[in-house]
C-alpha positions as CSV (number, residue, x, y, z in Angstrom):
1,M,55.1,94.4,95.1
2,S,53.8,94.1,98.6
3,T,50.0,94.6,99.1
4,S,48.0,95.6,102.1
5,S,44.5,96.5,102.9
6,A,43.8,100.2,103.6
7,P,41.8,101.2,106.7
8,Q,38.1,101.3,106.0
9,A,36.0,104.4,106.6
10,P,34.5,104.7,110.1
11,S,31.1,103.2,110.5
12,G,28.4,105.7,109.4
13,S,30.9,107.8,107.4
14,P,29.7,108.9,104.0
15,E,33.1,108.2,102.5
16,T,32.9,105.4,100.0
17,L,35.6,102.9,99.2
18,L,36.1,104.6,95.8
19,R,36.7,107.9,97.6
20,V,39.2,106.3,99.9
21,A,40.9,104.7,96.9
22,D,41.0,108.1,95.1
23,R,42.5,109.7,98.2
24,L,45.1,107.0,98.5
25,M,46.1,107.4,94.8
26,D,46.6,111.1,95.5
27,Q,48.7,110.4,98.6
28,H,50.8,107.7,97.1
29,P,51.6,108.7,93.5
30,G,52.8,105.6,91.5
31,Y,51.2,103.1,93.8
32,R,48.5,100.8,92.4
33,V,45.2,100.9,94.3
34,E,42.5,98.3,93.7
35,I,39.3,97.2,95.4
36,I,38.9,93.4,95.3
37,G,36.2,91.6,97.3
38,G,35.3,94.9,99.1
39,A,38.9,95.4,100.4
40,I,41.3,98.1,99.2
41,R,44.7,96.7,98.1
42,I,47.7,99.0,97.7
43,A,50.8,97.9,95.8
44,P,53.9,100.0,95.3
45,L,55.9,100.3,92.0
46,P,57.3,97.0,90.8
47,D,60.9,96.3,89.9
48,A,62.6,96.5,86.5
49,G,62.2,92.7,85.8
50,H,58.5,93.1,86.1
51,A,58.5,95.9,83.5
52,R,60.8,93.9,81.1
53,T,58.5,90.9,81.2
54,L,55.6,93.2,80.3
55,T,57.6,94.7,77.4
56,D,58.4,91.2,76.0
57,L,54.7,90.2,76.3
58,M,53.6,93.4,74.5
59,H,56.0,92.6,71.7
60,A,54.5,89.1,71.4
61,F,51.0,90.5,71.1
62,I,51.9,93.4,68.8
63,A,53.8,91.0,66.5
64,V,50.6,89.2,65.6
65,D,48.7,92.5,65.0
66,L,46.6,92.5,68.2
67,H,47.3,96.2,68.7
68,G,45.4,98.1,66.1
69,G,42.3,97.2,64.1
70,E,39.8,95.3,66.2
71,S,41.9,95.1,69.4
72,E,44.5,96.9,71.5
73,V,47.2,95.9,73.9
74,L,47.3,98.2,76.9
75,Q,49.0,98.4,80.3
76,A,47.4,99.2,83.6
77,I,43.9,100.1,82.7
78,G,41.0,99.8,85.1
79,L,38.7,96.8,84.9
80,W,35.3,97.1,86.7
81,L,34.5,94.0,88.6
82,P,31.1,92.4,89.5
83,T,32.5,91.0,92.8
84,G,31.4,94.0,94.8
85,P,29.6,97.4,94.4
86,E,32.9,99.3,94.2
87,D,35.3,96.5,93.1
88,F,37.9,97.2,90.4
89,A,41.3,95.8,89.4
90,I,44.1,97.2,87.3
91,P,45.7,94.2,85.4
92,D,49.3,94.6,84.4
93,L,48.5,94.0,80.7
94,S,45.3,93.6,78.8
95,V,44.1,92.7,75.3
96,V,40.9,94.7,74.8
97,D,38.3,95.4,72.0
98,S,39.1,98.6,70.1
99,D,35.9,100.3,71.1
100,L,37.1,100.4,74.8
101,D,36.7,104.2,75.1
102,N,32.9,103.8,74.6
103,R,32.7,101.2,77.4
104,M,33.7,103.1,80.5
105,V,31.7,102.2,83.6
106,Q,32.9,104.6,86.3
107,F,36.1,105.6,88.1
108,N,38.1,105.3,84.8
109,C,37.3,101.6,84.8
110,Y,35.9,99.7,81.8
111,D,33.3,97.0,81.2
112,P,34.9,93.6,81.6
113,A,33.1,92.4,78.4
114,A,35.6,94.5,76.5
115,F,38.6,92.4,77.8
116,R,39.8,89.4,75.8
117,L,42.8,88.6,78.0
118,V,44.4,90.0,81.1
119,V,48.0,89.3,82.4
120,E,49.5,89.7,85.8
121,V,53.3,89.4,86.4
122,T,53.9,88.5,90.1
123,Y,56.2,90.4,92.4
124,L,55.7,90.3,96.1
125,N,51.9,90.2,95.6
126,F,51.9,86.6,94.1
127,Q,49.2,85.3,96.5
128,Q,46.7,87.9,95.3
129,D,47.5,87.2,91.6
130,L,47.2,83.4,92.2
131,R,44.1,83.5,94.4
132,D,42.0,86.6,94.8
133,K,42.3,87.8,91.2
134,V,41.6,84.3,89.8
135,T,38.2,84.5,91.5
136,A,37.6,88.1,90.5
137,Y,38.6,87.7,86.9
138,A,36.5,84.6,86.5
139,E,33.5,86.3,88.0
140,A,34.0,89.1,85.5
141,K,34.1,86.4,82.8
142,I,37.5,87.4,81.4
143,P,38.1,84.6,78.8
144,V,41.9,84.2,79.3
145,Y,44.0,85.0,82.4
146,V,47.7,84.6,82.1
147,I,50.0,84.8,85.2
148,V,53.8,85.0,84.8
149,D,54.6,83.5,88.2
150,R,58.1,84.7,89.0
151,K,57.8,83.4,92.6
152,H,57.4,79.7,91.5
153,N,59.1,80.0,88.1
154,R,56.2,79.0,85.9
155,L,53.5,80.3,83.7
156,H,49.8,79.9,84.4
157,V,47.1,80.0,81.6
158,L,43.5,80.0,82.9
159,T,40.6,79.7,80.5
160,E,36.8,78.9,80.6
161,P,35.6,81.1,83.5
162,I,33.1,79.6,85.9
163,E,31.7,80.7,89.2
164,G,34.6,81.0,91.7
165,G,37.4,80.3,89.2
166,Y,38.4,78.8,85.9
167,A,37.5,75.4,84.6
168,S,40.9,75.1,82.9
169,H,44.1,76.0,84.7
170,R,47.3,74.9,82.9
171,I,50.7,75.4,84.5
172,H,53.7,75.5,82.2
173,A,57.4,75.1,83.1
174,P,60.5,76.6,81.6
175,G,61.3,75.0,78.3
176,E,57.7,74.9,77.1
177,Q,56.2,76.9,74.3
178,V,52.7,77.9,75.1
179,V,50.1,78.8,72.4
180,L,47.3,81.0,73.8
181,P,43.7,80.5,72.7
182,D,43.0,82.2,69.4
183,S,39.8,83.6,70.8
184,I,41.9,86.6,71.8
185,G,42.1,87.5,68.1
186,A,45.3,85.9,66.9
187,E,47.6,82.9,67.7
188,V,50.2,84.0,70.2
189,K,53.1,81.7,71.2
190,L,54.9,82.4,74.4
191,D,58.4,81.0,75.4
192,V,58.1,80.3,79.1
193,S,61.9,80.3,79.7
194,A,62.3,83.7,77.9
195,L,59.5,85.3,79.9
196,L,60.8,84.1,83.2
197,K,64.4,85.1,82.3
198,A,63.2,88.6,81.4
199,G,61.8,88.9,84.9
200,E,65.1,88.0,86.7
201,P,67.2,90.7,88.3
202,R,70.2,91.6,86.1
203,K,73.6,91.4,87.7
204,A,76.0,94.2,87.2
205,T,78.9,93.5,84.8
């Protein structure tokens, strides 16, 4: 998923970054448009391995009853960020409080206080997921940030948000079983090998 910064509105123009983002979404259906650190990022549709990884993650969260009741497991919902006046991100997957609908901020994006966990599955945008979004999600005080790093074949679990990043950043290799913090509402165990395998291209038989 390659990412690029969109051209900014000319100096003195009344067009805001949010209006530019809205126009880009209309011009590029299916592409993901975000504003992080005051810069517009555009990412095209990911591959099938990316989608399979998300499906497996959703199964893991749903299996412990995180979808329904006091929380929900949702894909690609807007997260309003405190890192800029118009900043927002669209995590691949989120575990959120069930009253999310009452916590919209603007531009179809929601209050970060409603998010218990966010997940990004890397594609060609791995540098953004491993750098820019670490800072952005920490500043938004997202308690748990999980990165399925298909580029480097490992899983990152970041917790304890502080200014500029996370106090705890654990990296897990294939073969490990990872238990996520139960602060998200339940105990979730992830098989690193299985998740990374789900993200691999499938060879034709």
